[in-house]
PDB file as gemmi writes it, atoms N, CA and C in Angstrom:
CRYST1    1.000    1.000    1.000  90.00  90.00  90.00 P 1                      
ATOM      1  N   MET A   1     211.034 -56.166  39.446  1.00  0.00           N  
ATOM      2  CA  MET A   1     212.760 -55.600  39.024  1.00  0.00           C  
ATOM      3  C   MET A   1     212.832 -54.161  39.867  1.00  0.00           C  
ATOM      4  N   SER A   2     212.443 -53.066  40.070  1.00  0.00           N  
ATOM      5  CA  SER A   2     211.952 -52.293  40.288  1.00  0.00           C  
ATOM      6  C   SER A   2     212.031 -52.185  41.510  1.00  0.00           C  
ATOM      7  N   THR A   3     211.067 -53.553  42.230  1.00  0.00           N  
ATOM      8  CA  THR A   3     210.838 -53.301  43.728  1.00  0.00           C  
ATOM      9  C   THR A   3     211.820 -54.067  44.492  1.00  0.00           C  
ATOM     10  N   THR A   4     213.003 -55.092  43.671  1.00  0.00           N  
ATOM     11  CA  THR A   4     214.144 -54.716  44.142  1.00  0.00           C  
ATOM     12  C   THR A   4     215.720 -54.069  44.070  1.00  0.00           C  
ATOM     13  N   LEU A   5     215.108 -53.208  43.064  1.00  0.00           N  
ATOM     14  CA  LEU A   5     216.402 -52.087  43.349  1.00  0.00           C  
ATOM     15  C   LEU A   5     215.194 -51.073  44.036  1.00  0.00           C  
ATOM     16  N   PHE A   6     213.812 -50.817  44.640  1.00  0.00           N  
ATOM     17  CA  PHE A   6     213.410 -49.849  45.279  1.00  0.00           C  
ATOM     18  C   PHE A   6     214.307 -50.548  46.821  1.00  0.00           C  
ATOM     19  N   GLY A   7     213.868 -51.846  46.828  1.00  0.00           N  
ATOM     20  CA  GLY A   7     214.697 -52.369  48.357  1.00  0.00           C  
ATOM     21  C   GLY A   7     215.898 -52.475  48.796  1.00  0.00           C  
ATOM     22  N   MET A   8     216.724 -52.583  47.840  1.00  0.00           N  
ATOM     23  CA  MET A   8     218.167 -52.193  47.537  1.00  0.00           C  
ATOM     24  C   MET A   8     218.785 -50.586  47.855  1.00  0.00           C  
ATOM     25  N   LEU A   9     217.768 -50.050  47.437  1.00  0.00           N  
ATOM     26  CA  LEU A   9     218.560 -48.568  47.403  1.00  0.00           C  
ATOM     27  C   LEU A   9     218.107 -48.274  48.698  1.00  0.00           C  
ATOM     28  N   THR A  10     216.748 -49.127  49.469  1.00  0.00           N  
ATOM     29  CA  THR A  10     216.807 -48.589  50.908  1.00  0.00           C  
ATOM     30  C   THR A  10     217.139 -48.962  51.991  1.00  0.00           C  
ATOM     31  N   ALA A  11     217.592 -50.271  51.783  1.00  0.00           N  
ATOM     32  CA  ALA A  11     218.870 -51.471  52.231  1.00  0.00           C  
ATOM     33  C   ALA A  11     220.286 -50.191  52.451  1.00  0.00           C  
ATOM     34  N   VAL A  12     220.698 -49.748  51.349  1.00  0.00           N  
ATOM     35  CA  VAL A  12     222.064 -49.047  51.324  1.00  0.00           C  
ATOM     36  C   VAL A  12     221.642 -47.760  51.708  1.00  0.00           C  
ATOM     37  N   ILE A  13     220.294 -46.703  52.262  1.00  0.00           N  
ATOM     38  CA  ILE A  13     220.487 -45.604  52.875  1.00  0.00           C  
ATOM     39  C   ILE A  13     220.197 -46.234  54.483  1.00  0.00           C  
ATOM     40  N   ILE A  14     219.529 -46.997  54.514  1.00  0.00           N  
ATOM     41  CA  ILE A  14     219.104 -47.261  55.984  1.00  0.00           C  
ATOM     42  C   ILE A  14     220.969 -47.149  56.608  1.00  0.00           C  
ATOM     43  N   VAL A  15     221.449 -48.429  55.762  1.00  0.00           N  
ATOM     44  CA  VAL A  15     222.827 -48.699  56.721  1.00  0.00           C  
ATOM     45  C   VAL A  15     223.589 -47.710  56.398  1.00  0.00           C  
ATOM     46  N   PHE A  16     223.499 -46.818  55.392  1.00  0.00           N  
ATOM     47  CA  PHE A  16     224.327 -44.914  55.801  1.00  0.00           C  
ATOM     48  C   PHE A  16     223.627 -44.132  56.877  1.00  0.00           C  
ATOM     49  N   MET A  17     222.650 -44.523  57.275  1.00  0.00           N  
ATOM     50  CA  MET A  17     221.883 -43.355  58.149  1.00  0.00           C  
ATOM     51  C   MET A  17     222.146 -44.013  59.331  1.00  0.00           C  
ATOM     52  N   VAL A  18     222.505 -45.509  59.691  1.00  0.00           N  
ATOM     53  CA  VAL A  18     222.414 -46.433  60.878  1.00  0.00           C  
ATOM     54  C   VAL A  18     224.432 -46.452  61.032  1.00  0.00           C  
ATOM     55  N   VAL A  19     224.887 -46.483  60.519  1.00  0.00           N  
ATOM     56  CA  VAL A  19     226.517 -46.895  60.785  1.00  0.00           C  
ATOM     57  C   VAL A  19     227.319 -45.896  60.136  1.00  0.00           C  
ATOM     58  N   VAL A  20     227.413 -45.090  58.751  1.00  0.00           N  
ATOM     59  CA  VAL A  20     227.947 -43.965  58.518  1.00  0.00           C  
ATOM     60  C   VAL A  20     227.950 -43.058  59.041  1.00  0.00           C  
ATOM     61  N   LEU A  21     226.686 -42.334  58.385  1.00  0.00           N  
ATOM     62  CA  LEU A  21     226.404 -40.870  59.096  1.00  0.00           C  
ATOM     63  C   LEU A  21     226.957 -41.035  60.902  1.00  0.00           C  
ATOM     64  N   PRO A  22     226.244 -41.545  62.137  1.00  0.00           N  
ATOM     65  CA  PRO A  22     226.751 -41.291  62.976  1.00  0.00           C  
ATOM     66  C   PRO A  22     228.023 -41.159  63.053  1.00  0.00           C  
ATOM     67  N   ILE A  23     229.450 -42.080  62.811  1.00  0.00           N  
ATOM     68  CA  ILE A  23     230.786 -42.401  62.638  1.00  0.00           C  
ATOM     69  C   ILE A  23     231.324 -41.090  62.029  1.00  0.00           C  
ATOM     70  N   TRP A  24     230.358 -40.444  61.099  1.00  0.00           N  
ATOM     71  CA  TRP A  24     231.197 -39.558  60.653  1.00  0.00           C  
ATOM     72  C   TRP A  24     230.703 -37.749  61.616  1.00  0.00           C  
ATOM     73  N   LEU A  25     229.589 -37.705  61.875  1.00  0.00           N  
ATOM     74  CA  LEU A  25     229.386 -36.634  62.865  1.00  0.00           C  
ATOM     75  C   LEU A  25     230.145 -36.868  63.873  1.00  0.00           C  
ATOM     76  N   LEU A  26     230.714 -38.196  64.892  1.00  0.00           N  
ATOM     77  CA  LEU A  26     231.439 -37.907  65.453  1.00  0.00           C  
ATOM     78  C   LEU A  26     232.623 -37.186  65.230  1.00  0.00           C  
ATOM     79  N   LEU A  27     233.052 -37.928  64.298  1.00  0.00           N  
ATOM     80  CA  LEU A  27     234.603 -37.221  63.507  1.00  0.00           C  
ATOM     81  C   LEU A  27     235.232 -36.070  63.451  1.00  0.00           C  
ATOM     82  N   HIS A  28     233.832 -35.677  62.603  1.00  0.00           N  
ATOM     83  CA  HIS A  28     233.684 -34.261  62.479  1.00  0.00           C  
ATOM     84  C   HIS A  28     233.427 -33.575  64.016  1.00  0.00           C  
ATOM     85  N   TYR A  29     232.493 -33.676  64.642  1.00  0.00           N  
ATOM     86  CA  TYR A  29     232.855 -32.953  65.698  1.00  0.00           C  
ATOM     87  C   TYR A  29     234.044 -33.269  66.514  1.00  0.00           C  
ATOM     88  N   LEU A  30     234.812 -33.770  66.624  1.00  0.00           N  
ATOM     89  CA  LEU A  30     235.771 -34.505  67.707  1.00  0.00           C  
ATOM     90  C   LEU A  30     236.628 -33.749  67.055  1.00  0.00           C  
ATOM     91  N   ALA A  31     237.070 -33.644  65.683  1.00  0.00           N  
ATOM     92  CA  ALA A  31     238.220 -32.636  64.752  1.00  0.00           C  
ATOM     93  C   ALA A  31     238.016 -31.217  65.386  1.00  0.00           C  
ATOM     94  N   LYS A  32     236.523 -30.653  65.181  1.00  0.00           N  
ATOM     95  CA  LYS A  32     236.264 -29.299  65.534  1.00  0.00           C  
ATOM     96  C   LYS A  32     236.384 -29.137  67.388  1.00  0.00           C  
ATOM     97  N   MET A  33     236.558 -30.137  68.380  1.00  0.00           N  
ATOM     98  CA  MET A  33     236.663 -29.658  69.337  1.00  0.00           C  
ATOM     99  C   MET A  33     238.166 -29.658  70.085  1.00  0.00           C  
ATOM    100  N   LYS A  34     238.850 -30.468  69.017  1.00  0.00           N  
ATOM    101  CA  LYS A  34     240.512 -30.730  68.938  1.00  0.00           C  
ATOM    102  C   LYS A  34     240.513 -29.250  68.734  1.00  0.00           C  
ATOM    103  N   LYS A  35     240.548 -28.435  67.633  1.00  0.00           N  
ATOM    104  CA  LYS A  35     240.787 -27.121  67.266  1.00  0.00           C  
ATOM    105  C   LYS A  35     240.603 -26.279  68.309  1.00  0.00           C  
ATOM    106  N   MET A  36     239.285 -26.123  68.838  1.00  0.00           N  
ATOM    107  CA  MET A  36     238.971 -25.221  69.483  1.00  0.00           C  
ATOM    108  C   MET A  36     239.445 -25.370  71.231  1.00  0.00           C  
ATOM    109  N   GLN A  37     240.875 -26.255  71.366  1.00  0.00           N  
ATOM    110  CA  GLN A  37     241.243 -26.528  72.368  1.00  0.00           C  
ATOM    111  C   GLN A  37     242.178 -25.381  72.748  1.00  0.00           C  
ATOM    112  N   GLY A  38     243.151 -24.689  72.069  1.00  0.00           N  
ATOM    113  CA  GLY A  38     243.882 -23.818  72.417  1.00  0.00           C  
ATOM    114  C   GLY A  38     244.447 -23.394  71.572  1.00  0.00           C  
ATOM    115  N   LEU A  39     245.241 -22.161  71.309  1.00  0.00           N  
ATOM    116  CA  LEU A  39     245.669 -21.847  70.174  1.00  0.00           C  
ATOM    117  C   LEU A  39     247.076 -22.425  70.283  1.00  0.00           C  
ATOM    118  N   SER A  40     247.216 -22.361  68.877  1.00  0.00           N  
ATOM    119  CA  SER A  40     248.617 -23.314  67.835  1.00  0.00           C  
ATOM    120  C   SER A  40     250.044 -22.551  68.254  1.00  0.00           C  
ATOM    121  N   LYS A  41     250.641 -23.100  68.389  1.00  0.00           N  
ATOM    122  CA  LYS A  41     252.037 -22.255  68.797  1.00  0.00           C  
ATOM    123  C   LYS A  41     252.045 -20.971  67.737  1.00  0.00           C  
ATOM    124  N   LYS A  42     251.388 -21.069  66.689  1.00  0.00           N  
ATOM    125  CA  LYS A  42     251.950 -19.917  65.604  1.00  0.00           C  
ATOM    126  C   LYS A  42     250.992 -18.461  65.886  1.00  0.00           C  
ATOM    127  N   ASP A  43     249.841 -18.977  66.529  1.00  0.00           N  
ATOM    128  CA  ASP A  43     248.621 -18.104  67.440  1.00  0.00           C  
ATOM    129  C   ASP A  43     249.326 -17.177  68.606  1.00  0.00           C  
ATOM    130  N   GLU A  44     249.813 -18.432  69.498  1.00  0.00           N  
ATOM    131  CA  GLU A  44     250.755 -17.873  70.524  1.00  0.00           C  
ATOM    132  C   GLU A  44     251.537 -16.669  70.032  1.00  0.00           C  
ATOM    133  N   VAL A  45     252.875 -17.271  69.028  1.00  0.00           N  
ATOM    134  CA  VAL A  45     253.303 -16.298  68.629  1.00  0.00           C  
ATOM    135  C   VAL A  45     252.655 -14.730  68.095  1.00  0.00           C  
ATOM    136  N   ALA A  46     251.597 -14.734  67.345  1.00  0.00           N  
ATOM    137  CA  ALA A  46     251.320 -13.928  67.049  1.00  0.00           C  
ATOM    138  C   ALA A  46     250.511 -13.383  68.038  1.00  0.00           C  
ATOM    139  N   LEU A  47     249.641 -13.525  68.812  1.00  0.00           N  
ATOM    140  CA  LEU A  47     249.559 -12.753  70.092  1.00  0.00           C  
ATOM    141  C   LEU A  47     250.558 -12.080  71.367  1.00  0.00           C  
ATOM    142  N   SER A  48     251.751 -12.929  71.043  1.00  0.00           N  
ATOM    143  CA  SER A  48     252.635 -12.295  71.752  1.00  0.00           C  
ATOM    144  C   SER A  48     253.314 -10.926  71.363  1.00  0.00           C  
ATOM    145  N   GLU A  49     253.108 -11.211  69.748  1.00  0.00           N  
ATOM    146  CA  GLU A  49     253.761  -9.654  68.924  1.00  0.00           C  
ATOM    147  C   GLU A  49     253.154  -9.029  69.393  1.00  0.00           C  
ATOM    148  N   LEU A  50     251.524  -8.996  69.078  1.00  0.00           N  
ATOM    149  CA  LEU A  50     250.427  -8.241  69.111  1.00  0.00           C  
ATOM    150  C   LEU A  50     250.474  -7.641  70.800  1.00  0.00           C  
ATOM    151  N   TRP A  51     250.888  -8.080  71.725  1.00  0.00           N  
ATOM    152  CA  TRP A  51     250.379  -7.525  73.200  1.00  0.00           C  
ATOM    153  C   TRP A  51     251.975  -6.702  72.882  1.00  0.00           C  
ATOM    154  N   GLN A  52     253.573  -7.415  72.759  1.00  0.00           N  
ATOM    155  CA  GLN A  52     254.437  -6.186  72.657  1.00  0.00           C  
ATOM    156  C   GLN A  52     254.367  -4.830  71.757  1.00  0.00           C  
ATOM    157  N   ASN A  53     253.612  -5.115  70.661  1.00  0.00           N  
ATOM    158  CA  ASN A  53     253.070  -4.046  69.644  1.00  0.00           C  
ATOM    159  C   ASN A  53     252.080  -3.093  70.082  1.00  0.00           C  
ATOM    160  N   GLY A  54     251.424  -3.654  71.603  1.00  0.00           N  
ATOM    161  CA  GLY A  54     250.755  -2.763  71.782  1.00  0.00           C  
ATOM    162  C   GLY A  54     251.269  -2.353  73.034  1.00  0.00           C  
ATOM    163  N   ASN A  55     252.081  -3.119  73.886  1.00  0.00           N  
ATOM    164  CA  ASN A  55     252.601  -1.887  74.477  1.00  0.00           C  
ATOM    165  C   ASN A  55     254.028  -0.619  73.896  1.00  0.00           C  
ATOM    166  N   GLN A  56     254.656  -1.374  73.441  1.00  0.00           N  
ATOM    167  CA  GLN A  56     255.015  -0.080  72.721  1.00  0.00           C  
ATOM    168  C   GLN A  56     254.267   1.186  72.472  1.00  0.00           C  
ATOM    169  N   MET A  57     253.337   0.645  71.631  1.00  0.00           N  
ATOM    170  CA  MET A  57     252.256   2.018  71.151  1.00  0.00           C  
ATOM    171  C   MET A  57     251.849   2.579  72.588  1.00  0.00           C  
ATOM    172  N   THR A  58     252.019   2.378  73.428  1.00  0.00           N  
ATOM    173  CA  THR A  58     251.202   2.810  74.425  1.00  0.00           C  
ATOM    174  C   THR A  58     252.393   3.733  74.990  1.00  0.00           C  
ATOM    175  N   GLN A  59     253.419   3.335  75.472  1.00  0.00           N  
ATOM    176  CA  GLN A  59     254.615   3.901  75.758  1.00  0.00           C  
ATOM    177  C   GLN A  59     254.778   5.196  74.613  1.00  0.00           C  
ATOM    178  N   ARG A  60     254.909   5.086  73.749  1.00  0.00           N  
ATOM    179  CA  ARG A  60     254.958   5.713  72.371  1.00  0.00           C  
ATOM    180  C   ARG A  60     253.941   7.012  72.585  1.00  0.00           C  
ATOM    181  N   ILE A  61     252.165   6.950  72.618  1.00  0.00           N  
ATOM    182  CA  ILE A  61     251.641   7.759  72.757  1.00  0.00           C  
ATOM    183  C   ILE A  61     251.850   8.500  74.181  1.00  0.00           C  
ATOM    184  N   ALA A  62     251.943   7.873  75.306  1.00  0.00           N  
ATOM    185  CA  ALA A  62     252.625   8.627  76.949  1.00  0.00           C  
ATOM    186  C   ALA A  62     253.678   9.763  76.191  1.00  0.00           C  
ATOM    187  N   THR A  63     254.687   9.467  76.142  1.00  0.00           N  
ATOM    188  CA  THR A  63     255.879  10.123  75.243  1.00  0.00           C  
ATOM    189  C   THR A  63     255.639  11.512  74.308  1.00  0.00           C  
ATOM    190  N   LEU A  64     254.433  11.059  73.779  1.00  0.00           N  
ATOM    191  CA  LEU A  64     253.991  12.153  73.276  1.00  0.00           C  
ATOM    192  C   LEU A  64     253.275  13.073  73.169  1.00  0.00           C  
ATOM    193  N   GLU A  65     252.423  12.110  74.680  1.00  0.00           N  
ATOM    194  CA  GLU A  65     251.829  13.360  75.198  1.00  0.00           C  
ATOM    195  C   GLU A  65     252.477  14.358  76.484  1.00  0.00           C  
ATOM    196  N   ILE A  66     253.433  13.490  76.962  1.00  0.00           N  
ATOM    197  CA  ILE A  66     254.533  14.539  77.487  1.00  0.00           C  
ATOM    198  C   ILE A  66     254.689  15.682  76.091  1.00  0.00           C  
ATOM    199  N   ILE A  67     255.148  15.105  75.782  1.00  0.00           N  
ATOM    200  CA  ILE A  67     255.766  16.384  74.975  1.00  0.00           C  
ATOM    201  C   ILE A  67     254.871  17.340  74.806  1.00  0.00           C  
ATOM    202  N   LEU A  68     254.149  16.727  73.661  1.00  0.00           N  
ATOM    203  CA  LEU A  68     252.884  18.118  73.409  1.00  0.00           C  
ATOM    204  C   LEU A  68     251.987  18.779  74.318  1.00  0.00           C  
ATOM    205  N   ASP A  69     252.458  18.240  76.306  1.00  0.00           N  
ATOM    206  CA  ASP A  69     251.959  19.347  76.578  1.00  0.00           C  
ATOM    207  C   ASP A  69     253.032  20.072  77.502  1.00  0.00           C  
ATOM    208  N   GLU A  70     254.044  19.755  76.837  1.00  0.00           N  
ATOM    209  CA  GLU A  70     255.390  20.491  77.609  1.00  0.00           C  
ATOM    210  C   GLU A  70     255.488  21.923  76.431  1.00  0.00           C  
ATOM    211  N   LYS A  71     254.606  21.263  74.749  1.00  0.00           N  
ATOM    212  CA  LYS A  71     255.020  22.031  74.020  1.00  0.00           C  
ATOM    213  C   LYS A  71     254.123  23.140  73.639  1.00  0.00           C  
ATOM    214  N   TYR A  72     252.915  22.449  73.946  1.00  0.00           N  
ATOM    215  CA  TYR A  72     251.712  23.021  73.711  1.00  0.00           C  
ATOM    216  C   TYR A  72     250.337  22.603  74.842  1.00  0.00           C  
ATOM    217  N   PRO A  73     250.545  23.196  75.564  1.00  0.00           N  
ATOM    218  CA  PRO A  73     249.633  23.072  77.264  1.00  0.00           C  
ATOM    219  C   PRO A  73     248.563  22.863  76.700  1.00  0.00           C  
ATOM    220  N   ASP A  74     247.909  24.002  75.458  1.00  0.00           N  
ATOM    221  CA  ASP A  74     246.372  23.503  75.481  1.00  0.00           C  
ATOM    222  C   ASP A  74     246.028  22.894  74.798  1.00  0.00           C  
ATOM    223  N   TRP A  75     246.549  21.909  74.530  1.00  0.00           N  
ATOM    224  CA  TRP A  75     246.702  20.829  72.885  1.00  0.00           C  
ATOM    225  C   TRP A  75     245.172  20.220  73.324  1.00  0.00           C  
ATOM    226  N   ARG A  76     244.880  19.529  74.743  1.00  0.00           N  
ATOM    227  CA  ARG A  76     244.105  18.804  74.773  1.00  0.00           C  
ATOM    228  C   ARG A  76     242.756  19.432  74.893  1.00  0.00           C  
ATOM    229  N   ASP A  77     242.824  20.968  74.773  1.00  0.00           N  
ATOM    230  CA  ASP A  77     241.196  21.601  74.841  1.00  0.00           C  
ATOM    231  C   ASP A  77     240.666  21.394  73.647  1.00  0.00           C  
ATOM    232  N   LYS A  78     241.372  21.571  72.528  1.00  0.00           N  
ATOM    233  CA  LYS A  78     241.090  21.342  71.232  1.00  0.00           C  
ATOM    234  C   LYS A  78     240.269  20.455  70.869  1.00  0.00           C  
ATOM    235  N   SER A  79     239.138  19.973  69.954  1.00  0.00           N  
ATOM    236  CA  SER A  79     238.555  18.867  69.666  1.00  0.00           C  
ATOM    237  C   SER A  79     238.273  18.758  68.766  1.00  0.00           C  
TER     238      SER A  79                                                      
END                                                                             
């Protein structure tokens, strides 16, 4: 009886490793590759907003530096 149970368990494990596991791994990595192909629309929108915010910050910093240069000419020398 225990030999029959051991044989059946061995057969199930072999079928799992030969049939189920390779298909499972293939589908898993195909799904990962599909996710990594590019940015989603939501990510593109967020990236665009970050880019615009960065450009606005650059302009504001340049304006602030101009104002500081006029008002306090030696402000850059102080560390």
